[in-house]
C-alpha positions in Angstrom: 0.4 -0.1 -0.1 2.7 2.4 -1.4 1.7 6.0 -1.2 2.1 8.0 -4.4 1.9 12.0 -4.4 -0.8 12.7 -7.2 -1.3 16.0 -9.0 -4.4 16.7 -11.3 -3.4 16.5 -15.1 -6.5 16.5 -17.4 -5.3 15.4 -21.1 -5.8 18.2 -23.2 -7.8 15.0 -25.3 -10.3 15.2 -22.5 -10.3 19.5 -22.6 -11.2 19.6 -26.9 -13.6 16.8 -26.4 -15.2 18.5 -23.6 -15.6 21.2 -25.6 -16.3 19.7 -28.5 -19.9 18.3 -26.3 -20.4 21.4 -25.4 -21.0 23.2 -28.7 -22.9 20.5 -29.8 -25.2 20.2 -27.2 -29.6 20.8 -27.7 -31.3 21.8 -24.9 -34.7 21.4 -23.8 -37.8 22.9 -24.6 -39.4 25.0 -21.2 -42.3 25.9 -20.5 -43.3 29.0 -19.8 -42.9 30.0 -15.9 -42.2 27.8 -14.6 -39.1 28.7 -12.6 -36.9 25.7 -10.5 -41.0 23.8 -10.5 -39.6 21.7 -13.1 -36.1 21.5 -12.3 -32.4 23.3 -13.2 -34.3 26.5 -15.4 -33.3 26.7 -18.7 -31.8 30.1 -18.4 -29.6 29.1 -15.4 -27.9 26.2 -18.1 -27.8 28.1 -20.3 -25.8 30.6 -18.9 -23.5 28.2 -17.6 -22.8 26.4 -20.3 -21.9 29.3 -21.7 -19.7 29.8 -19.6 -18.3 26.4 -19.1 -18.1 26.9 -23.4 -15.6 29.4 -23.7 -14.6 31.4 -19.9 -14.8 28.7 -17.3 -10.8 28.7 -17.4 -10.2 24.3 -15.3 -6.4 24.7 -16.1 -6.5 27.6 -13.6 -8.6 25.6 -11.3 -6.5 22.0 -11.6 -3.7 24.3 -10.8 -5.2 26.1 -7.6 -6.6 22.6 -6.2 -2.8 21.4 -6.7 -1.9 24.4 -4.5 -4.1 23.9 -1.9 -4.2 20.2 -1.8 -1.9 17.9 -0.7 -3.2 14.6 -2.4 -2.3 11.2 -2.5 -3.3 7.9 -3.7 -2.5 4.6 -1.9 -3.8 0.6 -3.0 -6.4 -0.5 -0.8 -7.5 -3.8 -0.4 -11.1 -4.3 -0.3 -13.5 -7.8 1.2 -14.7 -10.0 -1.8 -13.7 -6.6 -3.9 -10.0 -6.8 -4.4 -7.3 -3.9 -4.8 -8.7 -0.2 -5.6 -6.7 2.8 -6.0 -7.5 5.6 -3.7 -8.1 9.0 -4.2 -7.0 11.1 -0.8 -6.2 14.5 0.5 -4.0 14.5 3.3 -2.5 17.1 5.9 -0.1 16.9 9.0 -0.5 19.7 11.4 2.8 20.9 13.0 1.0 21.0 16.4 2.3 17.9 18.1 -0.9 16.5 19.7 -3.0 17.3 16.8 -6.1 15.3 16.5 -6.4 12.2 13.4 -9.9 12.7 11.7 -11.2 10.9 8.9 -13.2 13.6 6.6 -15.7 11.7 3.9 -17.5 13.4 1.7 -20.7 12.5 0.5 -23.0 13.0 -3.3 -23.0 14.9 -5.1 -19.8 16.4 -3.7 -16.2 14.9 -3.3 -12.6 15.7 -2.1 -13.0 19.3 -2.9 -15.6 19.7 0.3 -12.6 19.7 2.5 -11.1 22.9 0.8 -12.3 25.1 3.1 -12.0 23.3 6.4 -8.7 21.8 5.7 -6.4 25.3 6.3 -8.6 26.2 9.3 -8.7 22.4 11.4 -4.3 22.2 11.3 -3.1 25.1 11.3 -6.0 27.3 14.3 -5.3 30.9 14.8 -5.7 30.4 18.3 -3.7 28.6 20.1 -6.7 27.6 22.6 -8.9 25.2 19.8 -7.1 22.2 19.0 -5.0 21.1 15.6 -5.9 17.8 13.1 -4.7 15.6 11.1 -7.0 16.0 8.2 -7.8 12.9 5.8 -9.8 13.7 3.7 -11.3 10.0 1.6 -12.1 10.2 -2.2 -15.3 7.5 -1.6 -14.2 4.6 -4.5 -16.0 5.5 -7.7 -16.2 9.5 -6.4 -13.3 12.1 -8.7 -10.2 10.5 -8.7 -10.7 6.8 -6.7 -11.0 4.0 -8.5 -14.1 2.5 -8.7 -15.2 -0.7 -7.9 -15.7 -3.1 -10.6 -18.0 -5.5 -9.1 -21.5 -5.3 -7.3 -21.7 -4.7 -3.4 -19.4 -2.0 -3.1 -21.9 0.3 -0.3 -21.7 2.0 2.4 -19.6 -0.8 4.7 -16.9 -1.4 1.8 -16.3 2.7 2.1 -15.9 2.1 5.3 -13.5 -0.5 4.8 -11.3 2.0 2.8 -11.5 4.4 4.6 -10.1 2.4 8.4 -7.7 1.0 5.8 -6.5 4.7 4.7 -6.2 5.6 8.2 -4.0 2.6 9.0 -1.9 2.4 6.7 -1.5 6.3 7.2 0.1 5.2 10.9 -3.4 6.8 12.8 -4.4 3.5 14.7 -6.3 5.9 16.9 -9.0 8.4 14.9 -11.8 10.3 15.1 -14.7 10.3 11.6 -16.9 13.2 10.5 -18.8 12.8 7.1 -22.5 14.5 6.0 -24.9 12.4 3.1 -23.4 9.5 1.9 -19.9 10.3 4.4 -22.6 9.4 7.6 -23.4 6.5 6.4 -19.9 5.7 6.1 -18.6 7.2 9.3 -21.4 5.4 10.9 -20.0 2.5 9.8 -16.8 2.7 10.7 -17.5 4.7 14.5 -19.4 1.3 14.6 -17.0 -1.4 13.5 -14.2 -0.1 13.9 -14.9 1.7 17.7 -13.9 2.0 20.1 -10.3 0.5 19.5 -9.4 2.5 16.3 -12.2 4.9 15.8 -12.6 7.0 19.0 -15.4 9.2 18.4 -17.6 10.2 15.6 -19.1 13.6 14.8 -22.1 14.0 11.7 -24.0 16.8 10.5 -26.6 14.5 9.2 -28.1 12.2 12.4 -29.9 9.1 11.8 -33.6 9.7 13.2 -36.2 7.3 13.3 -40.0 8.2 14.5 -41.2 7.6 18.1 -44.5 7.1 19.1 -47.2 9.3 17.0 -48.1 10.1 20.3 -45.0 12.0 21.3 -45.3 16.2 21.5 -43.2 18.3 18.9 -42.7 22.0 19.5 -43.4 24.6 17.0 -39.8 24.0 15.5 -40.5 20.5 15.3 -43.5 20.9 13.4 -41.9 23.2 11.2 -39.0 20.6 10.3 -42.0 18.4 9.2 -43.5 20.7 6.9 -40.1 21.1 5.7 -39.3 17.4 5.5 -43.1 16.1 3.4 -42.7 19.1 1.0 -38.4 17.4 0.0 -40.1 14.2 -0.4 -43.0 15.8 -2.7 -40.8 17.9 -4.7 -36.6 16.9 -4.2 -36.6 13.8 -3.7 -36.7 12.0 -7.1 -32.8 11.0 -7.9 -33.2 9.0 -4.4 -35.3 6.6 -6.9 -34.1 6.5 -9.3 -30.3 6.5 -8.5 -31.6 4.1 -6.6 -33.2 2.1 -8.7 -31.8 1.6 -12.2 -28.3 3.8 -11.7 -27.8 2.7 -15.5 -30.1 4.0 -16.9 -28.9 7.6 -16.1 -25.7 6.4 -16.6 -25.9 6.7 -19.9 -26.9 10.4 -19.6 -24.3 11.8 -16.9 -21.6 10.0 -18.9 -22.4 11.3 -22.5 -23.8 14.9 -21.5 -21.7 17.2 -19.9 -24.5 20.2 -19.7 -27.2 16.8 -18.7 -24.7 16.5 -15.5 -24.4 20.1 -15.1 -28.4 20.2 -14.8 -28.4 17.2 -12.9 -26.4 18.3 -10.3 -26.5 21.4 -10.9 -30.0 21.2 -9.3 -28.9 20.0 -5.9 -26.6 22.1 -5.4 -29.1 24.9 -5.4 -31.4 23.3 -3.9 -30.1 22.1 -0.6 -27.9 24.6 0.3 -29.1 27.4 2.7 -29.0 30.6 0.4 -25.0 29.8 -0.9 -24.0 32.0 -3.0 -22.6 29.5 -5.7 -20.4 31.7 -8.0 -20.5 30.3 -12.0 -16.8 29.0 -11.5 -17.8 26.8 -8.0 -20.3 25.0 -9.7 -18.8 24.3 -13.0 -15.7 23.1 -10.5 -17.4 20.6 -9.0 -19.2 19.7 -12.0 -16.0 18.9 -14.1 -14.6 17.3 -11.1 -17.4 14.5 -11.6 -16.7 14.8 -15.3 -12.9 14.0 -14.8 -14.1 11.6 -12.7 -11.8 8.1 -12.6 -14.5 5.7 -13.5 -17.1 8.5 -14.9 -20.1 10.5 -13.1 -22.1 6.6 -13.0 -20.1 5.3 -10.9 -20.9 7.5 -7.8 -24.6 7.7 -8.3 -24.2 3.3 -7.9 -23.5 4.1 -4.6 -27.7 4.5 -4.2 -28.1 2.1 -5.7 -25.8 -0.1 -3.6 -27.4 1.4 0.0 -30.4 0.3 -1.1 -30.1 -3.1 -1.9 -27.3 -3.7 1.2 -30.5 -2.9 3.8 -30.2 0.5 4.3 -32.8 3.2 3.8 -32.5 5.4 0.5 -34.2 8.1 2.8 -31.2 8.5 5.0 -29.2 8.9 2.1 -30.8 12.7 1.1 -29.0 14.6 2.5 -30.7 16.9 4.3 -32.5 16.4 8.1 -35.3 18.6 8.1 -36.8 15.8 10.9 -37.9 16.8 14.3 -34.6 17.0 16.9 -36.5 14.1 19.2 -36.0 11.8 16.5 -32.0 11.9 16.6 -31.1 7.9 17.2 -27.5 8.4 19.4 -24.5 5.4 18.0 -23.1 5.3 21.1 -22.9 7.7 24.1 -24.2 11.3 22.4 -21.9 13.5 24.3 -23.2 16.9 22.0 -25.6 18.1 19.9 -25.5 21.3 18.2 -28.7 22.3 16.3 -27.5 25.6 13.6 -29.8 28.3 12.3 -27.8 28.9 8.9 -25.9 26.1 6.6 -27.3 23.4 4.7 -26.4 19.9 2.9 -22.5 20.9 2.1 -21.3 22.8 5.4 -18.0 22.5 5.3 -17.9 24.1 2.3 -21.2 26.4 3.1 -20.6 27.7 6.3 -16.6 25.8 7.3 -16.5 28.6 10.2 -19.4 26.8 11.9 -18.4 22.9 11.5 -14.9 23.9 12.4 -16.0 25.2 15.5 -18.5 22.1 16.1 -15.1 19.9 15.9 -13.4 23.0 18.2 -15.7 22.7 20.9 -16.3 18.7 20.9 -12.5 18.2 21.2 -11.2 21.3 22.4 -9.4 21.1 26.2 -13.1 21.3 27.5 -15.1 19.5 25.1 -17.1 16.6 25.9 -14.4 14.3 23.6 -11.4 15.9 24.8 -8.3 13.5 24.7 -10.6 10.9 22.8 -7.7 10.4 21.2 -4.3 8.3 22.9 -1.4 10.7 22.8 -3.2 13.3 20.5 -5.5 15.6 22.9 -4.6 18.5 20.0 -1.9 20.9 21.7 
């Protein structure tokens, strides 16, 4: 499992093919006045298409990612699935007692979700704040990690990869953090490899199970239920499709860059809490999927494998609108924080809030201080 430094270098031939496909795009018509009701508005897609084709500079974004993120690959053996070459971000803090942290993204994210929190966690400005050694796993089939070749590669196998990656890096004990599929993967890491190795778990998407219908609800709980009901009515179609017939959808996402753009752009807008996406930010997120090692279809198969593996697809929607009283802790619950801002991608939308939660949990006065032996954060 030898580690190799990794630099993103997309071949010119792939950039040329992308431009050619963008130039040949045929957009659908649109019913007047529907806005977002039918999905990504044509006016938005036309604007992003024009920018992607003629103004967006992938080489500049590629260089920025290579400069900001120390990236590596290594081979990891997965039971029943052979060896996969895994891409990840890894930055060690200069603080001797920094806490090893496994960060896991979800869909439609990628390793890019760690971009804003990485410097804050590794080198805090405040000496009273704990520091972390950060490992951001690129899930198999996402970004520049190799995808699975056989069926049955789901969240449990992802968790195995994450754990083995931490062990291979010399972190015999560590903590983990995740949301969306990262929630499911890190939950399995914590339950399977803790408490011996995985010492604590932080998630921005806690599990939820409905209790008795007779339980009293606060006004805030009722509002959460209304939002969840609306999500299931208007935003849930992607889960049904990706968890039942991912291959059919995959032909469109893998062949049409604008199809991929519209499919993911809709989620980036709908699932964030008023985050002011720039066009270039959106195009960088989409480009990582387009240029991914295994192709865009590989990433959406995880919904299918999760469903057939025994997990409920609803738990992977990534948007937690259910009442606080429904949260079911795994192990001992030591910290619960409810935020007024932030959506599906807190590490990217509200990085300061997520980092602050981690600092409070693992800092000197936190409930999980010294959870990792000889790594108290200082």
